[in-house]
MARBA-338149 format. One record per residue (C-alpha): residue number from 1; residue in one letter; x, y, z. Coordinates in pm, 1 decimal. Each point is the difference from the previous one (the first is absolute). Layout:
// MARBA-338149
num_residuo_px_py_pz
NUM_A_X_Y_Z
...
END
This chain:
// MARBA-338149
num_residuo_px_py_pz
1_M_-6897.3_-1205.7_-2527.9
2_S_305.4_94.5_206.5
3_I_-33.0_273.1_260.2
4_C_255.4_230.5_162.3
5_I_168.4_-78.9_330.5
6_K_-195.8_265.4_191.4
7_E_-331.7_-135.8_-124.3
8_A_101.4_-355.8_91.5
9_L_90.2_109.6_353.1
10_R_-325.4_198.1_25.9
11_I_-200.2_-309.2_-100.0
12_I_181.9_-209.9_261.0
13_S_-58.6_263.6_267.9
14_K_-370.1_24.9_-86.3
15_N_-84.3_-369.6_-42.8
16_I_209.1_-208.8_240.4
17_T_-168.6_-53.8_336.4
18_K_158.2_-100.3_331.3
19_V_-17.8_-342.9_156.8
20_S_-184.5_-99.7_319.5
21_T_137.6_31.1_353.3
22_E_126.5_-221.2_280.7
23_I_125.8_34.3_358.0
24_V_368.5_-61.4_78.0
25_A_223.1_25.4_304.6
26_I_207.2_317.8_-3.0
27_E_319.3_-209.2_-13.5
28_N_-114.6_-131.5_-338.9
29_S_-110.8_333.3_-144.1
30_Q_323.2_117.2_-162.3
31_E_-53.1_122.3_-357.1
32_R_-375.6_-61.6_26.5
33_I_-257.4_267.1_-86.1
34_L_-208.5_130.3_288.7
35_A_-378.6_-31.0_-44.6
36_E_-112.3_218.8_291.4
37_D_79.7_335.5_155.8
38_I_194.1_-20.8_325.8
39_Y_-55.6_254.8_278.6
40_A_191.7_36.3_324.7
41_S_-181.0_-140.8_301.4
42_L_288.1_108.9_223.3
43_P_206.5_318.4_9.8
44_L_376.7_-44.7_-25.5
45_P_161.3_45.0_237.1
46_T_-288.8_-110.9_218.3
47_F_144.7_198.5_292.7
48_N_266.9_266.6_50.8
49_N_332.5_-182.1_24.1
50_S_372.7_58.1_12.2
51_A_204.1_2.4_-319.8
52_M_325.5_-46.2_194.1
53_D_154.4_-178.6_294.1
54_G_36.8_285.1_249.2
55_Y_-187.1_204.5_258.3
56_A_-341.6_163.2_19.8
57_V_58.4_353.2_131.2
58_K_-138.4_352.4_52.5
59_I_117.0_288.0_-222.9
60_S_69.6_222.4_304.3
61_D_260.9_-249.9_126.7
62_A_239.4_63.6_-290.9
63_G_360.4_8.4_128.5
64_K_-101.3_-121.1_348.1
65_E_61.8_-312.6_201.8
66_V_-316.0_-211.1_27.6
67_K_-91.9_-311.9_195.0
68_I_-100.9_-323.4_-177.6
69_I_-318.4_-114.4_174.0
70_D_-104.0_-294.7_-218.3
71_T_67.7_-199.0_-318.5
72_I_-261.5_-77.0_-268.2
73_F_67.2_-273.1_-254.8
74_A_-170.4_-56.3_-335.3
75_G_-314.1_-204.5_61.5
76_S_-41.4_121.3_355.9
77_E_-336.5_127.4_124.0
78_K_164.6_247.0_237.5
79_R_-123.5_359.4_-10.7
80_T_234.4_145.7_265.8
81_G_-17.2_378.5_21.0
82_F_288.7_224.5_108.7
83_E_67.4_356.0_116.9
84_N_269.1_262.9_-65.1
85_N_350.7_-115.0_94.6
86_Q_-106.5_-357.1_-75.0
87_C_14.5_-226.1_-307.2
88_I_-94.0_-349.1_-106.8
89_K_230.3_-236.4_-184.0
90_I_-178.6_-129.9_-311.6
91_T_70.7_-237.4_-287.8
92_T_-86.5_33.3_-368.3
93_G_-368.5_-72.4_-60.7
94_A_-103.0_37.4_362.5
95_R_-310.3_204.0_83.7
96_V_103.1_347.5_119.4
97_P_-155.0_137.6_318.3
98_T_-252.8_280.1_-54.2
99_S_227.9_240.1_187.3
100_T_279.5_-48.8_-257.4
101_E_104.4_308.7_-195.9
102_A_297.4_-153.3_-184.9
103_I_218.1_-309.5_-25.9
104_I_375.8_44.5_42.7
105_P_214.6_-273.9_-159.7
106_Q_210.1_-182.2_255.3
107_E_328.9_97.7_-168.2
108_L_-75.0_372.7_41.6
109_T_-17.9_-24.2_379.2
110_T_275.5_-7.2_263.2
111_T_-17.5_-263.7_272.9
112_I_48.6_143.5_349.4
113_D_-82.4_-319.7_190.6
114_E_-232.8_-297.0_-50.5
115_D_-306.3_212.3_84.0
116_T_102.7_339.2_-141.4
117_I_85.7_142.7_-344.3
118_R_74.6_347.1_-137.0
119_L_-207.5_109.2_-300.5
120_P_136.1_194.0_-300.9
121_E_-31.5_379.0_-11.5
122_E_-246.4_-4.6_-289.7
123_I_-320.1_-203.9_-12.6
124_K_-252.0_38.7_-281.0
125_P_-369.0_-45.4_83.2
126_N_-136.2_-344.8_-100.4
127_Q_334.0_-119.0_-134.2
128_H_22.5_-377.4_-59.0
129_I_-366.0_-57.7_87.4
130_R_-213.0_-193.0_-249.2
131_F_-356.8_123.8_32.6
132_T_-319.9_-200.1_-40.4
133_G_-111.4_-7.2_-363.8
134_E_297.4_190.7_-144.0
135_D_69.6_-291.9_-235.5
136_I_-355.5_-124.4_-65.6
137_E_-323.4_157.0_122.8
138_K_-296.0_-215.9_99.4
139_G_-242.8_-22.0_-292.7
140_Q_266.4_99.1_-255.1
141_K_-19.2_-174.5_-336.3
142_L_313.0_-210.7_-26.5
143_L_-39.6_-203.2_-320.7
144_S_-244.7_5.1_-290.2
145_T_-169.5_-256.1_-220.0
146_G_230.0_-70.0_-293.3
147_D_324.7_58.3_191.3
148_T_281.1_-247.7_-59.2
149_L_106.5_-146.8_333.2
150_N_361.3_-41.5_106.9
151_F_212.9_-37.7_312.1
152_A_-88.6_354.6_112.2
153_S_-371.8_-75.6_-30.7
154_I_50.9_-298.4_230.6
155_T_163.9_237.8_249.1
156_I_-318.0_209.8_0.1
157_F_-229.6_-302.0_36.1
158_A_201.5_-140.8_289.4
159_S_9.5_338.0_176.4
160_Q_-381.1_4.4_-4.5
161_G_-43.0_-358.4_115.0
162_I_-136.6_-104.3_-340.3
163_T_55.1_-369.9_-70.2
164_H_-183.3_-54.4_-331.9
165_V_-90.5_225.0_-292.4
166_K_-222.0_-18.1_-306.2
167_V_195.2_-11.8_-325.1
168_Y_-77.6_-74.2_-362.3
169_R_86.0_-358.2_-79.6
170_K_287.7_-72.3_-233.0
171_P_-110.6_7.0_-363.9
172_K_-22.3_-349.6_-147.7
173_I_190.3_-17.8_-327.1
174_S_10.2_-285.4_-249.0
175_I_283.4_-16.5_-253.2
176_F_33.3_-214.2_-309.0
177_T_171.7_24.2_-334.1
178_S_-37.7_-145.9_-345.2
179_G_228.0_-105.4_-283.3
180_E_126.4_-346.7_-87.5
181_E_340.7_150.0_-74.1
182_L_35.0_65.2_374.4
183_K_127.8_-230.4_272.0
184_L_4.6_60.6_373.3
185_H_343.9_50.8_148.3
186_Y_-5.1_-340.9_173.0
187_E_-94.5_-188.9_-319.1
188_K_223.9_-135.3_-271.9
189_K_-23.0_206.4_-316.7
190_E_75.7_-79.6_-361.7
191_E_235.8_210.0_-209.5
192_Y_-294.2_177.9_-166.9
193_Q_-164.0_89.8_330.4
194_I_66.7_272.5_258.2
195_Y_-40.5_22.0_374.4
196_N_-304.1_187.2_130.5
197_S_138.8_286.8_208.6
198_N_-322.6_205.0_14.6
199_T_-190.1_-228.3_236.0
200_P_266.1_-23.9_274.4
201_T_55.9_375.5_-32.4
202_L_-367.3_83.9_44.6
203_L_-42.5_-253.7_280.8
204_A_290.6_153.2_189.7
205_R_-98.1_361.6_-66.7
206_T_-367.4_-35.0_95.2
207_E_89.3_-190.1_316.6
208_E_258.3_269.6_76.7
209_L_-277.9_257.8_-31.4
210_G_-224.7_-180.3_247.1
211_A_-219.7_-229.4_-207.6
212_D_-115.7_-353.6_68.0
213_V_116.9_-138.5_-334.5
214_T_-42.3_-339.0_-169.2
215_F_150.1_-144.2_-317.2
216_V_-272.8_-203.9_-171.6
217_G_198.5_-137.2_-293.1
218_M_131.3_28.9_-354.3
219_A_-257.3_-5.4_-277.5
220_K_50.8_-175.8_-328.7
221_D_-53.8_189.6_-323.1
222_N_-371.1_-67.4_-27.6
223_V_-315.4_167.8_124.3
224_E_-121.7_-293.8_213.1
225_S_322.4_-12.1_201.6
226_L_-19.2_373.3_66.1
227_K_-368.8_-18.7_93.0
228_E_80.3_-267.0_259.1
229_L_262.9_222.3_167.4
230_I_-231.2_303.2_-10.2
231_S_-280.2_-202.6_156.9
232_N_237.9_-116.4_274.1
233_S_99.4_362.5_64.7
234_L_-339.5_159.8_47.3
235_Y_27.0_-33.5_379.5
236_A_263.9_274.6_-13.5
237_D_-35.9_376.4_18.7
238_L_245.8_38.0_-286.3
239_I_124.8_-226.5_-276.7
240_I_340.2_90.0_-140.0
241_T_121.6_-168.6_-315.0
242_S_252.6_86.3_-267.7
243_G_18.2_-57.2_-372.0
244_G_-268.5_-93.4_-247.5
245_N_-106.4_355.3_-76.7
246_S_153.0_52.2_-341.0
247_V_-150.9_-90.0_-335.6
248_G_184.5_-326.7_-62.8
249_D_-186.0_-316.6_-99.9
250_A_86.7_-171.1_331.1
251_D_-115.8_281.9_230.5
252_F_-320.5_-131.6_155.0
253_T_-8.2_196.6_326.0
254_K_-252.3_263.3_-107.5
255_E_-232.5_-262.0_-142.2
256_A_15.8_-198.5_323.8
257_F_-78.7_302.7_216.7
258_E_-283.5_102.5_-231.0
259_A_-158.0_-342.3_60.4
260_F_-57.0_116.1_358.8
261_D_-166.8_324.2_-118.3
262_M_288.4_208.2_127.4
263_E_-76.1_371.9_18.4
264_T_297.8_171.5_-162.4
265_L_108.6_311.2_187.1
266_F_271.5_77.1_-252.3
267_D_172.9_-187.8_-281.2
268_G_341.6_140.8_-82.6
269_I_199.2_296.3_129.9
270_T_198.8_244.4_-211.2
271_I_317.3_-73.2_192.0
272_K_339.3_-153.4_-75.6
273_P_62.8_-270.7_99.7
274_G_-333.4_-163.0_76.2
275_K_-258.1_113.5_-254.7
276_P_-195.8_-332.8_-5.1
277_T_-116.8_29.4_362.1
278_V_-359.6_-91.1_83.3
279_C_-197.2_69.3_316.3
280_G_-345.1_-143.2_59.5
281_K_-246.7_-148.0_245.0
282_I_-184.6_-332.5_26.7
283_N_-271.7_34.0_265.1
284_N_199.0_99.5_313.4
285_T_340.0_-101.5_-136.4
286_Y_223.1_251.9_-174.1
287_V_235.4_-101.2_-279.6
288_L_336.6_147.0_-95.1
289_N_144.3_-155.7_-314.1
290_L_359.2_115.3_-33.6
291_P_229.2_-15.5_-303.2
292_G_197.2_-320.3_-46.9
293_N_341.2_168.5_-22.3
294_P_165.4_-15.0_345.7
295_L_119.3_359.0_37.1
296_A_-323.8_135.8_-145.4
297_A_-207.1_-213.6_237.1
298_A_201.4_109.3_305.0
299_L_-7.7_370.9_-87.4
300_I_-371.1_1.8_-82.2
301_F_-70.0_-171.3_330.3
302_E_198.0_270.1_184.1
303_V_-204.0_277.4_-163.3
304_F_-346.2_-158.9_-8.3
305_G_-2.5_-324.0_200.2
306_K_121.8_167.3_317.3
307_I_-282.5_255.5_-19.3
308_I_-255.4_-279.3_-43.5
309_M_143.6_-165.3_311.4
310_Q_-11.4_327.7_194.0
311_K_-366.3_38.6_-89.4
312_L_-86.5_-359.8_84.4
313_S_186.2_16.5_330.6
314_G_-212.0_290.3_127.7
315_S_291.4_242.5_15.2
316_K_-80.0_369.7_-18.2
317_D_329.9_51.0_-187.2
318_I_-98.5_-91.5_-355.1
319_Y_215.6_230.6_-209.1
320_H_364.5_-29.5_-97.1
321_N_225.5_228.1_200.5
322_T_313.0_146.0_-155.5
323_L_350.5_105.9_89.5
324_I_194.3_274.0_-174.4
325_A_336.7_-103.8_-141.2
326_K_264.0_137.5_-232.8
327_M_81.7_-184.6_-318.8
328_G_337.2_-166.8_44.1
329_E_68.9_14.5_-372.8
330_E_-164.5_108.7_-321.7
331_L_-288.9_-219.0_-117.7
332_N_-133.4_-20.4_-352.5
333_N_-355.2_-122.4_-50.5
334_K_-213.1_-81.5_-303.1
335_K_-296.7_236.3_-9.9
336_G_-357.8_-106.1_-58.8
337_R_-86.7_-234.1_287.2
338_T_9.2_19.0_378.1
339_T_307.7_-195.1_111.4
340_I_92.0_-174.1_327.1
341_I_373.5_29.6_69.5
342_P_151.2_-221.1_274.1
343_G_312.2_124.4_175.8
344_F_187.8_54.9_323.2
345_F_-44.3_290.1_243.4
346_D_292.8_62.4_235.2
347_G_-170.6_265.6_210.8
348_E_85.2_284.9_-235.0
349_Y_38.8_-128.2_-355.9
350_F_-214.3_-234.0_-210.0
351_K_184.8_-199.8_-263.9
352_A_-208.8_-176.1_-262.0
353_S_83.1_-361.4_-69.1
354_K_201.4_-33.1_-321.4
355_K_-191.9_-315.1_-92.3
356_R_-378.3_2.1_19.5
357_A_-143.9_-216.0_-278.1
358_A_-341.3_-141.7_92.5
359_G_115.2_-363.7_-8.7
360_M_299.2_38.6_231.0
361_V_13.2_-153.8_348.4
362_G_332.5_123.0_140.7
363_I_-94.9_365.7_37.6
364_L_-212.4_59.3_309.4
365_H_239.5_-167.1_244.4
366_N_224.6_304.7_-34.9
367_C_-283.2_255.3_-4.4
368_N_-185.6_160.2_290.9
369_A_-213.2_257.9_-180.6
370_I_-176.3_77.4_-326.0
371_M_-61.7_316.6_-193.8
372_I_-298.1_54.1_-230.7
373_L_54.6_224.9_-300.7
374_N_-292.2_152.3_-185.2
375_K_-16.4_-33.8_-375.4
376_Q_139.7_349.0_-63.9
377_N_332.6_-71.3_171.0
378_E_288.7_-55.0_-240.9
379_I_306.4_86.2_210.0
380_L_75.2_53.9_367.1
381_E_325.9_174.6_75.5
382_K_235.6_-88.2_285.2
383_D_-104.7_168.3_328.8
384_A_-356.3_56.3_-125.7
385_L_-251.2_-38.7_282.9
386_V_-232.3_-297.6_-45.1
387_K_-272.0_-181.2_196.3
388_I_65.3_-362.8_86.3
389_L_-203.3_-280.3_159.2
390_P_178.0_-229.3_248.0
391_I_-41.1_-374.1_-60.7
392_N_242.3_-159.1_246.5
393_W_-3.7_202.5_312.8
394_K_232.3_-103.9_273.9
395_F_214.8_300.5_-72.9
396_F_356.7_-102.2_77.4
397_T_327.8_20.3_-189.4
398_N_340.8_-167.5_-2.6
399_V_166.9_344.1_9.8
400_E_33.4_174.5_337.8
401_K_-167.0_340.5_-12.6
402_D_-22.7_301.3_230.5
403_Y_-368.6_27.3_88.8
404_F_28.6_274.9_264.1
405_N_-161.1_338.2_-70.6
END
């Protein structure tokens, strides 16, 4: 019996478990999921230092001529002290002497001779001094288990002298498809056959999302062929296949999975497109059987497959996030079933794709977001506020825009 989208997502959230962990060098940790909490072993800065090239001075010397008694460079161990009517030349990042009350940028001083400068009339206490721990305090929690790592995370690791971190390993995904009417894109097809676009799409998308993915083959339209591919896929954390879920005489996928005593988590979703979607589990391997129609398969994967991957990967972010957009034009919808609408979001307006039949393949290339309408929605007027889910998220445009606020 088909279930609603919210129930399907709840079942995924409740039942999918994360993969095991491994240790990687921080340089190889981009887009990986952290499997440990990270605390600061060092404060940052680790010592009071200068934020400018300039002079370490006393507040009481504002407007006066002072003598330069030393120079301290970044990386120097010098701790030269100084008195009133004196200063020390200092470079950015250099340790400031304990007697320093402020740093004056070089360009705000007047050179009298090579050993003497005049200071400005106004000096603010502690200006241009970076104090120990003002960025990161020792013992501070920096990153948490389940965080997605990126270039900024590597900055933090490097600043703490961390070379390797524990992460969840990449989910192993096995992909196959069935249907003797299908041919792979590098094979010769007959006039009555079609090219299989689902498999390359799912291979590319799951790899894009951080999986270790393998294509194990094309099954023939019989149970034994499907059972062989399933057996070869049970090493994986997740099997993704498409087609074979309808009630036609040649749809053997369910029968093949049942031969492995698959526990069915749900069988069918009240959603358009994509109703014949099945999710299950064989021992420690999860199964996502997508619709055979290309657009339906891709959209269902965006809504459900991505959440399965988030759960497997160990991420703490396991729910779809939304953006608010205005409808770019009026949209009419057939009531009665939850509907996935692909479209394009330009930063302000969402325009639904004019074509969106389940079997189409030329749609998603020009889409970067989807909208999900509940079964009560019949019409959305232009400028109506809607929630959208991003699906292709390097957010650039070919139109120059003013992004200043």
